[in-house]
N, C-alpha and C positions, 0 to 999 in steps of 0.2 A: 564536648570539645569546644573550646573557645578559639576564635580566630579574629584577626584584625584586618579591616579593609582600609587601606590608606588612599587618600586623595592623590590623583596624579599631579605631577608638577605643573603641567600645562592647564590644569583645571582644579585649582586648590579648594573649591567649594562643591565639587561634583557630588560627593556622597554625604554631604552634611544633612540632607533631608531624611536619611535612613534612621529608623528608630527600632527598638525591640518590638518584635511582632511583624516586621516587614519581611518580604520574601526575596529570595534569589532563585531564579530558574536556571538550571544548568542544562545545556544541550551537549551531550558527549558525542564526539566524532571519532570514526574509526570503523573499519570493516569487521574485524574480529574483536579487538580490544580497544578501549578508548585511547586515542593518541593525542587528542586535544579537546578543549571544551570551550563553549561560549556561555557567557553569563549575562542574564538580564535581571536588574534589580527592580522591584515593585514597591513603591513607597506610598503608604496610605495618605501621607500629607500632601502629595502632589495631585492636583485635580485630574490630570490625564490617567492616573493610576487607580483612582478611587474604585471604579467598577471592577477592574481586574483584581484588585486586592480583595474586594468583597467576595467575588466568585471563587478565587483561589482559597480563601479562608473557609468558605462553605464546603468546598470539595475536599479540602484537607481534613476537616473535622478535628478530632482530638490528636491527630498525628503531628509530629514535628517535621516529618520528611516522608515523601512517597515518590514512586516512579509512575509517570504517565506516558502513554504512547503518544505518537505524533497526532493520531486521530483524536485522542482524548484532549490533548492540548488545543487542537484546532476547534473542537467543540466548545471548550470553555472560552476561548478568545472570541469566537464569533457570537457566543450567546450574549456578550455584553457590548458587541460592536466596537471593539478596540479601535482607536483612531488609526487611519491608514499609515500615518508616519511613525507610529509607535514602534520601537525596536523589537518588541515581542513578536512582530510579524516575521522577522528574519528567521525565527525558529521553525517556521512552516515552509521555508524556501525549498528544501530538498523534496519533500512530499509533493509540493505544488508543482515543481519542475517535472517530476516523473509523470504526474497526472496531465499536465499541459502538453508534454511531449507525446502523450497518447491521445491527444485531442480532447481531453476531459474539460468540461466547462467549469467544474469546481476549481481545479488547479489554475486554469487560465484566468478566472475571475480573481482569484487571490493574488496572482502576479500583477494583474492590471491595477488592482487597488493599492498595492504597496508603493510607498513613496520614499521609504528610507533605504539606506544602504546603496550598494553599487547598482548600476544599470544592468539589464539582462540583454546581452547581445544575441545576434543570430547564431554565433558560435556556441553560446551557452545552451541554447535550445537544441542545436545540432548534437552537442555533446550529451545532453540529457536524453535525446532520442536514442543515441548509441548505447547509453547505459541501460535504457529501458529494453532495448533489443537484446542486449547481453543478459539482462535479468530474465527475460522470457526464455531464452535458450537454456540458461542454467536451471530454471525451474523445470523445464521439460527433461533435462538430464537427470534431475532428482527423481522425477516420476518414472523415467525409463528404468532407473535402478530399483525403484520400488516394485514395478511390475515384473522385472526380472526375478526378484526375490519371491514374489507370489508364484511365478511359474516354476521356479526351483522347488518350492514347497508344495507343488501340485494343487495350488488354490485356484489357478486358472490354467487353461490348456495352452494358450499362446497369445501373443499380442504383436502389434505393428506400430512403429513410431512413424505415423503417416506424414506429419509436417516436416520431418527430417528429409524426406524425399520430395515433398510438394509443399512449399512454404505458404501457398494460398489455399490449402485445403481447409474446409470449415470445421475440422476437428484435428486434434493433435495425435491421438492414439485410437486404435481400434483393438478391442479385447475380445478374444474368443474364450468364453467361460468353460465350456465343456464339449466343444465341437458342434453344438447345435444353437447355443444362445450367445449372442454378441451384444456388446454395448460400446458406445463412443465416449471419448474423453476430450474435454477442452481444458487446457492447463492455463490458469491465470496466476502469474507470479508477481511479487512485488518486493522491492528493496526496502520498503517501509513496513509498517505493521499490518496485521491481519485486516483491519478495518478500512484500509485505503480503498477507494472506489474501484469496482471491477468494470472493465470495458468489454462489451460484447458486440461484435459486428453483426450486420444484417444477415450476412451469409451464415454465420453461426446460429442466429435465431431460426433461420429457415431449416437448418439441419437439426436443431433441437426439437422442433415441433413434430418431426417425423414419428409416425405411429409404428414403424417397423422395428426400430432399435431404440433402446434407452440411451439417453445422452446425459452424462454426468459432468460436473464442474469440479476440478481439482484446484484448490487454492494452496499455493506454496508461498511461504513467508519465513522470516527469521533465517535466511540463508547464510551459512558460513562457507568455509572452504569445502567441508565434507559432510556437513549436517544441515538439515532444514526441517521445517515443520509443515505437515500437510493436513488439510481438512477437506472433506468431500461432501458436496451437495449432490444428491442423486436424483435422477429422472426429472429433468427440467422441461419436459414437454408442455405441461400445462402453463408454466411461466411464459415460455416462448410464444405459445398461441395467444395468450392474453396481450403480450406486448405487440405482436404483429397485428392484432386486431385494431389497436389504436394507431399503429403506423399506416395501416391501410386507409384510415380516415383522413390522411393528409390530402391537401388539394392536388388535383391532377397536375402532374409534372414535378411534384415535390417528393423526394425520397429521403429517408434517413439512413446514413451509412452505418451508424452504430448508436448504442445507448450506454450510459454510465449508470451503474447500479450499486447501491449500498449493500454491503455484505449482510446486513440485518434482514434483507428481503428473503434470503435463502435459509433453509434449515441445513446446517452443517453437522456432520458427525463429529465425534471427539477427535482431538488432535492426534496425529501419528508422527513420530519422529522417523525421518529417513536418513540413512547413512550411506554415502557413496562407497562402493567397494574399493579396497586398496589396489592401486595400480601394481601389476606384476613387475618385479625388479628385473632390470636388463642383465643378461648374463655376460 
């Protein structure tokens, strides 16, 4: 399909540098279906775009079009150290805001580096924190539905949504497998893609390291109104002990409240699709 890109009236030479083989990166916006899109053009003939063009060309290979996650896009952009003022950095804004709202160093660093586009106000970060909190609750609601289905199918004996009653609990769910064996669950949800950093608090690490009960991590992502995807990393005791060993070596009087972890650190099971049950109709 052929299409034409016209120069805007207020910038009659804006797209003159584009040639066959150049790239356009689309960022589609919308919760369920795309409602709008942002586009960034990458021209090989512009010095600021040369490295980006090369890395995109390499990643694309023989394909003429592909879909990349926000994490993949961030990996490519950061691999060539794109200029801070380059508009491509705007495509990482949403993921960076979510991470920064959760006190993540990666998201905060990205936001501090960016110089293009609008400023980020205190209200922006407050709104991002509110969205992150809502994302966390929705993820737990999906896991609650998943565990309810397991109980209905007699795959577990019972479970408790702990954090719904106690928001500061170091685990979100407690599961009774057969009346004798139990395990704990921490739910980590994201509005972005699976590979967004996972934030684990110190209290969660201490609970993870316990020898009495298995502690699993449930990663919820690709959340829609009634569907989400879940992947499970089981028995994180050894991981927690290793991290706490390093945290214990901090100088006296210094403590770490949380750590940010790449998903690739964990071994996750295959994806599971979760569907929320239909709400009963009111009579």
